[in-house]
BAFI-3210 file (N, C-alpha, C; in Angstrom, 3 decimals, decimal comma, padded with zeros to 6 digits):
// residues 176
n [1|2|3|4|5|6|7|8|9|10|11|12|13|14|15|16|17|18|19|20|21|22|23|24|25|26|27|28|29|30|31|32|33|34|35|36|37|38|39|40|41|42|43|44|45|46|47|48|49|50|51|52|53|54|55|56|57|58|59|60|61|62|63|64|65|66|67|68|69|70|71|72|73|74|75|76|77|78|79|80|81|82|83|84|85|86|87|88|89|90|91|92|93|94|95|96|97|98|99|100|101|102|103|104|105|106|107|108|109|110|111|112|113|114|115|116|117|118|119|120|121|122|123|124|125|126|127|128|129|130|131|132|133|134|135|136|137|138|139|140|141|142|143|144|145|146|147|148|149|150|151|152|153|154|155|156|157|158|159|160|161|162|163|164|165|166|167|168|169|170|171|172|173|174|175|176]
n.u [000,315|001,431|002,522|005,609|007,130|005,484|005,273|007,949|008,227|006,459|007,734|010,043|008,987|008,195|010,727|011,670|009,876|010,611|013,292|012,812|011,165|012,986|015,083|013,683|012,631|014,971|016,186|014,205|014,147|016,747|016,663|014,688|016,116|017,380|015,556|014,377|014,523|015,963|014,170|011,711|011,716|011,743|009,281|007,578|008,062|007,945|005,142|003,961|005,545|005,205|002,477|002,435|004,000|002,446|000,188|001,314|001,949|-000,637|-001,903|-000,404|-001,136|-003,917|-003,934|-002,692|-004,595|-006,678|-005,669|-005,260|-004,200|-003,580|-005,474|-003,797|-001,423|-002,347|-003,056|-000,543|000,781|-000,759|-000,214|002,573|002,523|001,337|003,273|005,485|004,764|005,310|008,211|008,444|007,277|009,189|011,205|011,124|011,297|013,684|015,532|015,202|016,036|018,719|019,733|019,302|021,001|023,559|023,563|023,862|021,648|018,784|016,389|014,049|012,840|011,253|007,961|006,590|008,125|007,783|005,014|004,946|006,411|004,699|002,447|003,488|004,116|001,610|000,990|003,111|003,275|001,096|001,923|004,385|003,463|001,995|003,999|005,461|006,451|007,831|010,798|010,372|009,135|010,888|012,928|011,542|010,959|013,545|014,331|012,487|013,414|015,972|015,377|013,737|015,543|017,432|015,792|015,158|017,746|018,457|016,400|017,023|019,534|018,831|017,442|019,314|021,425|021,410|022,027|024,561|025,978|025,778|027,332|029,828|030,418|030,291|030,426|033,603|034,551|035,340|037,776|037,690]
n.v [009,592|008,881|011,088|011,764|013,610|014,281|011,769|011,448|013,549|012,714|010,312|011,415|012,665|010,387|009,326|011,307|010,947|008,364|008,743|010,674|009,208|007,241|008,799|010,356|008,331|007,097|009,278|009,851|007,465|007,418|009,722|008,867|006,952|008,319|008,449|005,978|002,360|000,685|-001,045|-000,194|002,443|001,987|000,673|002,747|004,622|003,434|002,678|005,229|006,433|004,578|004,884|007,611|007,500|005,834|007,461|009,631|008,402|007,683|010,219|011,268|009,500|009,961|012,703|012,469|010,972|012,795|014,746|016,543|014,839|012,383|009,326|007,116|007,977|008,266|005,599|004,386|005,634|004,671|001,922|001,988|002,971|000,822|-001,169|-000,057|000,365|-001,436|-001,409|001,294|001,381|-000,042|001,742|003,354|001,174|-000,035|001,787|001,401|-001,261|-000,989|000,620|-001,075|-003,140|-001,905|-001,352|-003,811|-005,416|-007,523|-007,067|-008,441|-008,520|-006,351|-005,296|-003,807|-004,201|-006,958|-007,028|-005,627|-007,381|-009,604|-008,493|-007,915|-010,486|-011,562|-010,538|-011,402|-014,191|-015,606|-015,106|-016,445|-019,035|-019,417|-019,549|-021,782|-024,414|-025,244|-023,778|-021,344|-019,012|-017,836|-017,122|-015,305|-013,295|-012,413|-011,558|-009,488|-007,690|-007,037|-006,023|-003,870|-002,320|-001,721|-000,314|001,848|002,914|003,723|005,524|007,451|008,210|009,248|011,436|012,984|013,315|015,579|017,673|016,912|017,137|019,911|020,769|019,868|021,518|023,214|021,459|021,090|023,217|022,258|023,230|023,668]
n.w [-006,138|-003,648|-001,161|-000,761|000,640|002,802|004,026|004,757|006,578|008,607|009,346|010,367|012,599|013,960|014,492|016,212|018,315|019,132|019,974|021,958|023,740|024,582|025,751|027,690|029,307|030,230|031,597|033,534|034,980|036,000|037,599|039,343|040,711|042,706|044,692|045,085|044,834|041,961|040,528|041,490|040,602|037,821|037,569|038,186|036,204|033,586|032,887|032,554|030,550|028,470|028,014|027,259|024,946|023,329|023,145|021,766|019,299|018,514|018,280|016,190|014,116|013,942|013,241|010,773|009,378|009,326|007,747|004,637|002,799|000,163|-000,333|-000,662|000,588|003,203|003,777|003,549|005,671|007,804|007,627|008,080|010,704|012,050|011,611|012,872|015,482|017,660|017,721|018,425|020,977|022,286|022,802|025,363|027,065|026,339|027,297|030,044|030,202|029,428|031,522|033,700|032,928|033,034|035,727|036,707|037,323|037,207|034,825|034,694|037,159|037,349|037,510|035,595|033,296|033,020|032,558|030,154|028,529|028,581|027,337|024,765|024,074|023,705|021,274|019,626|019,997|018,672|016,056|015,963|016,364|014,069|012,233|012,968|015,317|018,576|019,895|018,779|019,644|021,503|019,776|018,164|020,041|020,689|018,153|017,841|019,808|018,795|016,193|016,891|018,338|016,349|014,526|016,158|016,563|013,941|013,529|015,439|014,475|011,963|012,829|014,251|012,493|010,618|012,421|013,288|010,895|010,502|012,642|011,892|009,834|006,605|003,438|001,838|-000,845|-004,068|-006,365|-009,806]
ca.u [-000,385|002,007|003,251|006,821|007,540|004,658|005,713|009,253|008,008|005,866|008,783|010,933|008,299|008,302|012,085|011,745|009,130|011,425|014,414|012,254|010,755|014,195|015,796|012,851|012,565|016,273|016,376|013,262|014,583|017,946|016,217|013,982|017,097|017,747|014,504|013,864|015,266|015,889|012,946|010,592|011,780|011,313|007,849|006,844|008,302|007,564|003,737|003,692|006,202|004,549|001,219|002,724|004,474|001,270|-000,624|001,997|001,745|-002,049|-002,173|000,190|-001,954|-005,189|-003,655|-002,423|-005,858|-007,507|-005,003|-005,783|-003,362|-004,278|-005,809|-002,593|-000,516|-002,940|-002,927|000,883|001,081|-001,416|000,573|003,837|002,234|001,127|004,547|006,483|004,223|006,059|009,543|008,319|007,050|010,417|012,121|011,275|011,679|015,111|016,283|015,169|016,882|020,116|020,100|019,389|022,213|024,733|023,481|024,042|020,409|017,938|015,191|012,878|012,201|010,354|006,591|006,230|008,796|007,111|003,720|005,243|006,796|003,478|001,634|004,115|003,993|000,257|001,012|004,111|003,095|000,329|002,747|005,364|002,730|001,613|005,200|006,024|006,374|009,114|011,353|010,294|008,753|012,111|013,612|010,750|011,159|014,891|014,306|011,759|014,294|017,024|014,791|013,296|016,727|017,996|014,874|015,368|019,063|018,407|015,515|017,809|020,573|018,187|017,014|020,437|022,447|021,543|022,716|025,977|026,541|025,923|028,459|031,068|030,639|029,883|031,306|034,605|034,309|036,467|037,978|037,900]
ca.v [008,659|009,050|012,320|011,307|014,641|014,130|010,523|011,707|014,402|011,868|009,409|012,230|012,821|009,077|009,240|012,196|010,301|007,239|009,299|011,300|008,155|006,621|009,742|010,696|007,162|006,961|010,376|009,697|006,331|007,838|010,636|008,034|006,222|009,122|008,348|004,621|001,259|000,680|-001,681|000,684|003,575|001,491|000,393|004,010|005,399|002,760|002,813|006,602|006,659|003,751|005,559|008,845|007,116|005,361|008,644|010,370|007,688|007,797|011,581|011,385|008,749|010,675|013,916|012,056|010,562|013,985|015,672|016,600|014,015|011,390|008,069|006,280|008,476|007,922|004,153|004,099|006,053|003,738|000,693|002,253|003,082|-000,537|-001,892|000,564|000,589|-002,197|-000,817|002,568|001,091|-000,589|002,838|003,582|-000,083|-000,292|002,625|000,701|-002,451|-000,541|001,060|-002,275|-003,859|-001,233|-001,455|-005,240|-005,894|-008,233|-006,298|-009,305|-008,279|-005,211|-005,680|-003,132|-004,905|-008,251|-006,771|-005,276|-008,604|-010,408|-007,836|-008,136|-011,926|-011,805|-010,182|-012,174|-015,639|-016,157|-015,036|-017,536|-020,293|-019,530|-019,873|-023,072|-024,789|-025,353|-022,621|-020,231|-017,787|-017,225|-016,506|-014,147|-012,253|-011,884|-010,811|-008,247|-006,777|-006,563|-005,187|-002,630|-001,537|-001,222|000,716|003,011|003,495|004,440|006,668|008,460|008,677|010,100|012,674|013,824|013,466|016,964|018,483|016,544|017,734|021,352|020,970|019,610|022,605|022,962|020,646|021,924|023,485|021,864|024,146|022,859]
ca.w [-005,272|-002,317|-000,920|-000,067|001,591|003,995|004,672|005,372|007,762|009,651|009,835|011,200|013,878|014,597|015,025|017,376|019,399|019,604|020,737|023,152|024,672|025,138|026,625|028,849|030,176|030,890|032,556|034,642|035,809|036,731|038,659|040,313|041,520|043,874|045,693|045,255|044,223|040,503|040,035|041,850|039,667|036,505|037,629|038,219|034,985|032,342|032,466|032,123|029,266|027,457|027,696|026,522|023,614|022,599|022,869|020,707|018,039|018,172|017,828|014,857|013,154|013,767|012,469|009,400|008,763|009,150|006,848|003,277|001,925|-000,654|000,333|-000,679|001,627|004,500|003,981|003,783|007,043|008,713|007,581|008,785|012,139|012,563|011,591|013,745|016,824|018,665|017,925|019,122|022,393|022,850|023,137|026,799|027,716|026,097|028,238|031,336|030,070|029,415|032,867|034,539|032,518|033,593|037,188|036,986|037,911|036,258|034,506|034,829|038,455|037,213|037,163|034,347|032,198|032,864|031,922|028,763|027,839|028,423|026,312|023,460|023,809|023,188|019,854|018,886|020,118|017,546|014,838|016,006|016,203|012,656|011,462|013,361|016,730|019,262|020,583|017,856|020,329|022,034|018,648|017,741|021,049|020,495|016,896|018,117|020,533|017,896|015,142|017,524|018,668|015,083|014,044|017,016|016,282|012,673|013,733|016,144|013,559|010,963|013,477|014,696|011,452|010,146|013,437|013,248|009,679|010,728|013,553|011,169|008,896|005,217|002,604|001,164|-002,258|-004,912|-007,492|-010,993]
c.u [000,103|002,697|004,476|007,333|006,776|005,039|007,036|009,101|007,426|006,883|009,791|010,304|008,308|009,686|012,240|011,014|009,926|012,560|013,915|011,825|011,942|014,862|014,979|012,766|013,874|016,496|015,463|013,662|015,809|017,598|015,501|014,915|017,540|016,755|014,058|014,818|015,053|014,576|011,713|010,547|011,296|009,804|007,008|006,944|007,724|006,087|003,410|004,291|005,613|003,218|001,438|003,192|003,314|000,372|-000,006|001,817|000,293|-002,415|-001,610|-000,633|-003,268|-004,977|-003,381|-003,708|-006,785|-006,894|-005,634|-004,974|-004,202|-004,548|-004,594|-001,604|-001,043|-002,817|-001,484|001,271|000,456|-000,649|001,908|003,614|002,036|002,440|005,541|005,983|005,029|007,494|009,496|008,103|008,286|011,360|012,224|011,724|013,173|015,993|016,337|016,063|018,352|020,573|020,231|020,645|023,448|024,737|023,670|022,862|019,599|016,641|013,928|012,189|011,249|008,978|006,162|006,868|008,120|005,755|003,905|005,571|005,577|002,589|002,187|004,009|002,622|000,145|001,928|003,885|002,233|001,099|003,733|004,682|002,305|002,804|005,798|005,882|007,757|009,514|011,310|009,946|009,967|012,880|012,880|010,933|012,529|014,958|013,586|012,671|015,364|016,467|014,354|014,473|017,350|017,113|015,061|016,688|019,025|017,450|016,271|018,872|019,979|017,797|018,201|021,484|022,532|022,271|024,207|026,650|026,728|027,110|029,787|031,385|030,237|030,907|032,342|034,282|035,542|036,563|038,298|038,053]
c.v [008,787|010,402|011,957|012,335|014,536|012,866|010,736|012,557|013,579|010,872|010,158|012,464|011,513|008,934|010,113|011,589|009,139|007,756|009,928|010,284|007,505|007,550|010,113|009,537|006,997|008,031|010,215|008,555|006,722|008,822|009,844|007,243|007,010|008,928|006,927|003,617|001,291|000,104|-000,848|001,874|003,153|001,267|001,672|004,760|004,729|002,894|004,213|006,848|005,807|004,366|006,821|008,535|006,639|006,533|009,467|009,723|007,828|009,178|011,781|010,681|009,478|011,947|013,584|011,677|011,753|014,982|015,616|015,779|013,001|010,126|007,146|006,684|008,104|006,434|003,753|004,480|005,124|002,417|000,868|002,343|001,705|-001,315|-001,356|000,798|-000,162|-001,689|000,518|002,350|000,522|000,524|003,081|002,332|-000,345|000,586|001,960|-000,535|-002,062|-000,120|-000,138|-003,079|-003,223|-001,231|-002,894|-005,801|-006,591|-007,465|-007,123|-009,145|-007,086|-005,700|-005,039|-003,813|-006,247|-008,066|-006,405|-006,529|-009,508|-009,804|-008,048|-009,613|-012,265|-011,446|-011,123|-013,687|-016,214|-016,129|-016,189|-018,894|-020,506|-019,939|-021,224|-023,307|-024,725|-024,068|-021,375|-018,935|-017,084|-016,510|-015,248|-012,998|-011,617|-011,057|-009,474|-007,237|-006,196|-005,636|-003,848|-001,733|-000,942|-000,117|001,991|003,695|004,301|005,629|007,802|009,048|009,610|011,446|013,578|014,057|014,894|017,864|018,178|017,173|019,231|021,630|020,778|020,682|022,233|022,083|021,542|022,045|023,067|022,802|023,330|023,613]
c.w [-003,827|-002,252|-000,095|000,935|002,902|004,760|005,398|006,635|008,911|010,202|010,694|012,569|014,663|015,240|016,265|018,567|019,979|020,479|022,035|024,188|025,352|026,148|027,865|029,835|030,946|031,942|033,764|035,558|036,622|037,843|039,748|041,206|042,746|045,015|045,987|044,610|042,709|040,000|040,352|040,883|038,278|036,501|037,692|036,894|033,733|031,971|031,928|030,744|028,158|027,040|026,882|025,096|022,757|022,224|021,739|019,343|017,582|017,647|016,427|013,792|012,895|012,950|011,008|008,681|008,508|008,173|005,464|002,293|001,164|000,155|000,386|000,395|003,008|004,787|004,238|005,206|008,072|008,766|008,311|010,292|012,752|012,641|012,622|015,169|017,886|018,824|018,654|020,618|023,070|023,310|024,644|027,550|027,521|026,981|029,605|031,307|030,117|030,814|033,793|034,200|033,144|035,116|037,656|037,771|036,823|036,047|034,702|036,183|038,422|036,774|035,841|033,146|031,950|032,177|030,457|027,963|027,614|027,334|024,910|023,089|023,245|021,714|019,074|018,928|018,993|016,225|014,812|015,845|014,751|011,800|011,819|014,857|017,371|019,944|019,696|018,574|020,918|020,936|018,198|018,735|020,892|019,216|017,083|018,805|019,609|016,824|015,727|017,872|017,415|014,507|014,866|016,756|014,994|012,735|014,405|015,231|012,512|011,562|013,818|013,611|010,905|011,150|013,451|012,033|009,842|011,645|012,847|010,141|007,492|004,494|001,939|-000,330|-003,039|-006,085|-008,717|-012,247]
res [m|f|n|l|g|y|l|k|r|r|l|s|q|y|a|a|l|w|v|g|g|f|l|l|s|g|a|a|i|l|i|g|l|m|f|a|d|l|m|v|a|i|d|q|v|l|p|i|l|l|g|a|t|t|l|g|l|g|v|g|v|v|l|s|l|l|s|g|e|t|l|g|t|k|l|a|l|l|l|l|a|l|l|l|a|l|p|l|l|w|a|p|v|s|a|a|v|a|i|a|f|f|a|d|r|s|i|e|y|s|e|s|y|a|a|f|q|i|g|i|s|r|v|l|f|p|i|s|q|a|l|g|d|g|d|l|f|g|w|v|w|t|a|f|q|w|v|s|t|v|v|g|f|f|s|a|l|a|k|i|w|p|a|i|r|r|m|l|g|p|e|p|v|t|e|g]
***
Protein backbone atom coordinates (compact mmCIF):
# COMPACT_ATOMS: atom_id res chain seq x y z
CA UNK A 1 0.00 0.00 0.00
CA UNK A 2 2.84 2.39 0.89
CA UNK A 3 6.24 2.47 -0.74
CA UNK A 4 8.37 3.26 2.32
CA UNK A 5 11.52 3.60 0.23
CA UNK A 6 9.90 6.31 -1.86
CA UNK A 7 8.54 8.06 1.25
CA UNK A 8 12.01 7.97 2.79
CA UNK A 9 13.59 9.41 -0.36
CA UNK A 10 11.04 12.25 -0.45
CA UNK A 11 11.58 12.97 3.26
CA UNK A 12 15.32 13.07 2.59
CA UNK A 13 14.66 15.64 -0.14
CA UNK A 14 12.49 17.58 2.32
CA UNK A 15 15.39 17.55 4.79
CA UNK A 16 17.76 18.78 2.09
CA UNK A 17 15.33 21.58 1.21
CA UNK A 18 15.05 22.58 4.90
CA UNK A 19 18.82 22.64 5.38
CA UNK A 20 19.32 24.44 2.05
CA UNK A 21 16.72 27.08 2.90
CA UNK A 22 18.31 27.69 6.30
CA UNK A 23 21.89 27.86 5.00
CA UNK A 24 21.10 29.91 1.89
CA UNK A 25 19.05 32.38 3.89
CA UNK A 26 21.75 32.75 6.51
CA UNK A 27 24.52 33.14 3.93
CA UNK A 28 22.53 35.63 1.85
CA UNK A 29 21.67 37.73 4.89
CA UNK A 30 25.28 37.75 6.05
CA UNK A 31 26.45 38.78 2.57
CA UNK A 32 23.71 41.43 2.50
CA UNK A 33 25.12 42.86 5.73
CA UNK A 34 28.16 44.02 3.77
CA UNK A 35 25.93 46.30 1.71
CA UNK A 36 22.96 47.22 3.90
CA UNK A 37 21.49 47.26 7.39
CA UNK A 38 20.42 43.91 8.88
CA UNK A 39 16.69 44.57 8.53
CA UNK A 40 17.10 45.70 4.92
CA UNK A 41 19.11 42.55 4.15
CA UNK A 42 16.48 40.35 5.81
CA UNK A 43 13.68 42.12 3.94
CA UNK A 44 15.47 41.54 0.63
CA UNK A 45 16.39 37.90 1.27
CA UNK A 46 13.37 36.40 3.04
CA UNK A 47 10.75 36.88 0.29
CA UNK A 48 13.03 35.27 -2.29
CA UNK A 49 13.96 32.33 -0.07
CA UNK A 50 10.38 31.79 1.09
CA UNK A 51 9.26 31.73 -2.53
CA UNK A 52 12.06 29.37 -3.54
CA UNK A 53 11.30 27.06 -0.60
CA UNK A 54 7.61 27.03 -1.46
CA UNK A 55 8.45 26.35 -5.11
CA UNK A 56 10.74 23.48 -4.08
CA UNK A 57 8.03 21.92 -1.93
CA UNK A 58 5.47 22.39 -4.70
CA UNK A 59 7.69 20.79 -7.33
CA UNK A 60 8.32 17.85 -5.02
CA UNK A 61 4.60 17.36 -4.40
CA UNK A 62 3.74 17.60 -8.11
CA UNK A 63 6.50 15.14 -9.04
CA UNK A 64 5.24 12.77 -6.36
CA UNK A 65 1.66 13.03 -7.62
CA UNK A 66 2.81 12.39 -11.21
CA UNK A 67 4.95 9.41 -10.21
CA UNK A 68 3.89 5.84 -10.77
CA UNK A 69 3.53 5.21 -7.05
CA UNK A 70 0.42 3.78 -5.43
CA UNK A 71 -2.48 5.98 -4.39
CA UNK A 72 -1.67 5.32 -0.72
CA UNK A 73 1.91 6.53 -1.18
CA UNK A 74 0.73 9.64 -3.00
CA UNK A 75 -1.83 10.44 -0.30
CA UNK A 76 0.76 9.89 2.44
CA UNK A 77 3.15 12.26 0.66
CA UNK A 78 0.42 14.85 0.21
CA UNK A 79 -0.47 14.63 3.91
CA UNK A 80 3.19 14.90 4.91
CA UNK A 81 3.62 17.92 2.62
CA UNK A 82 0.66 19.65 4.27
CA UNK A 83 1.90 18.87 7.78
CA UNK A 84 5.50 19.86 7.06
CA UNK A 85 4.87 22.95 4.92
CA UNK A 86 4.95 25.44 7.80
CA UNK A 87 8.06 23.93 9.43
CA UNK A 88 9.73 24.02 6.02
CA UNK A 89 8.89 27.71 5.58
CA UNK A 90 10.33 28.37 9.02
CA UNK A 91 13.81 27.31 7.80
CA UNK A 92 14.81 30.57 6.05
CA UNK A 93 13.04 32.63 8.70
CA UNK A 94 14.83 30.84 11.54
CA UNK A 95 18.17 31.74 9.97
CA UNK A 96 17.11 35.40 9.97
CA UNK A 97 15.91 35.12 13.57
CA UNK A 98 19.21 33.54 14.64
CA UNK A 99 21.28 36.22 12.92
CA UNK A 100 19.16 38.99 14.43
CA UNK A 101 19.52 37.36 17.86
CA UNK A 102 23.31 37.22 17.63
CA UNK A 103 23.39 40.78 16.27
CA UNK A 104 21.30 41.82 19.31
CA UNK A 105 18.60 43.27 17.05
CA UNK A 106 14.86 42.76 17.22
CA UNK A 107 13.62 40.74 14.26
CA UNK A 108 10.17 42.29 14.65
CA UNK A 109 11.46 45.40 12.83
CA UNK A 110 11.74 43.38 9.64
CA UNK A 111 8.77 43.87 7.33
CA UNK A 112 9.28 40.41 5.81
CA UNK A 113 9.30 38.74 9.21
CA UNK A 114 6.17 40.67 10.22
CA UNK A 115 4.44 39.62 6.99
CA UNK A 116 5.50 36.01 7.58
CA UNK A 117 4.18 36.12 11.13
CA UNK A 118 0.87 37.61 9.94
CA UNK A 119 0.57 34.94 7.24
CA UNK A 120 1.25 32.13 9.69
CA UNK A 121 -1.15 33.76 12.16
CA UNK A 122 -3.90 33.50 9.56
CA UNK A 123 -3.35 29.76 9.56
CA UNK A 124 -2.74 29.22 13.28
CA UNK A 125 -5.29 31.65 14.74
CA UNK A 126 -8.36 29.70 13.61
CA UNK A 127 -6.77 26.54 15.01
CA UNK A 128 -6.17 28.22 18.37
CA UNK A 129 -9.73 29.61 18.38
CA UNK A 130 -11.11 26.14 17.70
CA UNK A 131 -9.17 24.78 20.66
CA UNK A 132 -10.05 27.56 23.12
CA UNK A 133 -9.87 31.26 23.95
CA UNK A 134 -7.52 33.55 25.82
CA UNK A 135 -3.79 33.64 25.28
CA UNK A 136 -3.85 30.38 23.36
CA UNK A 137 -2.61 32.02 20.16
CA UNK A 138 0.64 33.09 21.83
CA UNK A 139 1.12 29.53 22.98
CA UNK A 140 0.33 28.16 19.51
CA UNK A 141 2.84 30.57 17.90
CA UNK A 142 5.54 29.56 20.37
CA UNK A 143 4.71 25.89 19.85
CA UNK A 144 4.93 26.41 16.08
CA UNK A 145 8.40 27.92 16.42
CA UNK A 146 9.65 25.11 18.65
CA UNK A 147 8.11 22.29 16.62
CA UNK A 148 9.42 23.80 13.39
CA UNK A 149 12.89 24.16 14.84
CA UNK A 150 12.89 20.57 16.14
CA UNK A 151 11.61 19.25 12.80
CA UNK A 152 14.33 21.20 11.04
CA UNK A 153 17.02 19.99 13.43
CA UNK A 154 16.06 16.35 12.95
CA UNK A 155 15.77 16.88 9.20
CA UNK A 156 19.27 18.30 9.15
CA UNK A 157 20.56 15.53 11.39
CA UNK A 158 19.00 12.86 9.19
CA UNK A 159 20.59 14.45 6.15
CA UNK A 160 24.11 14.86 7.54
CA UNK A 161 24.30 11.75 9.77
CA UNK A 162 25.50 9.43 6.96
CA UNK A 163 28.31 11.87 6.15
CA UNK A 164 29.31 12.03 9.81
CA UNK A 165 29.37 8.23 10.02
CA UNK A 166 31.57 8.05 6.90
CA UNK A 167 33.98 10.57 8.45
CA UNK A 168 34.22 8.54 11.64
CA UNK A 169 35.14 5.44 9.67
CA UNK A 170 33.70 1.96 9.54
CA UNK A 171 32.42 0.16 12.60
CA UNK A 172 35.13 -1.95 14.29
CA UNK A 173 34.87 -5.65 13.60
CA UNK A 174 34.54 -7.80 16.70
CA UNK A 175 36.27 -11.14 16.64
CA UNK A 176 34.32 -13.97 18.09
